[in-house]
C-alpha positions as a printed NumPy array, in Angstrom:
array([[  -9.892,   32.929, -141.913],
       [  -6.401,   32.072, -140.757],
       [  -5.956,   35.433, -139.043],
       [  -9.499,   34.669, -137.256],
       [  -8.312,   31.473, -135.89 ],
       [  -4.687,   32.982, -134.892],
       [  -6.654,   35.161, -132.81 ],
       [  -9.023,   32.838, -131.417],
       [  -6.533,   30.334, -130.418],
       [  -4.461,   32.951, -129.252],
       [  -7.086,   34.56 , -127.024],
       [  -8.012,   30.805, -125.825],
       [  -4.104,   30.013, -124.806],
       [  -4.009,   33.244, -122.85 ],
       [  -6.873,   32.174, -120.807],
       [  -5.928,   28.719, -120.243],
       [  -2.393,   30.356, -118.975],
       [  -3.97 ,   32.926, -116.827],
       [  -5.914,   30.4  , -115.131],
       [  -2.908,   28.15 , -114.366],
       [  -1.458,   30.983, -112.424],
       [  -1.106,   31.125, -108.926],
       [  -3.053,   33.982, -107.081],
       [   0.314,   35.144, -105.887],
       [   1.631,   35.251, -109.518],
       [  -1.777,   36.987, -110.985],
       [  -1.279,   39.627, -108.059],
       [   2.397,   40.177, -109.265],
       [   1.184,   40.363, -112.876],
       [  -1.373,   43.13 , -111.585],
       [   1.426,   45.029, -109.872],
       [   3.674,   44.861, -112.856],
       [   0.849,   45.902, -115.785],
       [   1.559,   49.199, -117.919],
       [  -2.517,   50.353, -117.275],
       [  -5.107,   50.49 , -114.53 ],
       [  -7.058,   48.37 , -116.704],
       [  -4.678,   45.735, -117.059],
       [  -3.818,   45.771, -113.13 ],
       [  -7.866,   45.549, -112.303],
       [  -7.987,   42.531, -114.605],
       [  -5.197,   40.561, -112.73 ],
       [  -6.011,   41.74 , -109.175],
       [  -9.615,   40.617, -109.944],
       [  -8.748,   37.293, -110.674],
       [  -6.041,   37.025, -107.592],
       [  -8.979,   38.537, -105.633],
       [ -11.53 ,   35.872, -106.797],
       [  -8.965,   33.277, -105.482],
       [  -9.054,   34.797, -101.988],
       [  -5.885,   36.888, -102.307],
       [  -6.062,   39.556,  -99.388],
       [  -3.719,   42.123, -100.998],
       [  -5.281,   41.841, -104.629],
       [  -8.817,   42.547, -102.771],
       [  -7.531,   45.451, -101.572],
       [  -5.782,   46.789, -104.536],
       [  -8.862,   46.077, -106.399],
       [ -10.487,   48.013, -104.157],
       [  -8.29 ,   50.886, -104.775],
       [  -8.522,   50.901, -108.4  ],
       [ -12.154,   52.07 , -108.018]])
């Protein structure tokens, strides 16, 4: 039970923190990511906020 709560709250805090980042910060996280999947996740967040470079990079992921 304790492990489940830790995972739940940890994931929730991660989502809240990600939504507080500016599109430029999200884009940079995409550039710094260690995998295509992680990059695409951050590029998508920035692209949805209108970041033009992130939109381009997200398209390149496909």
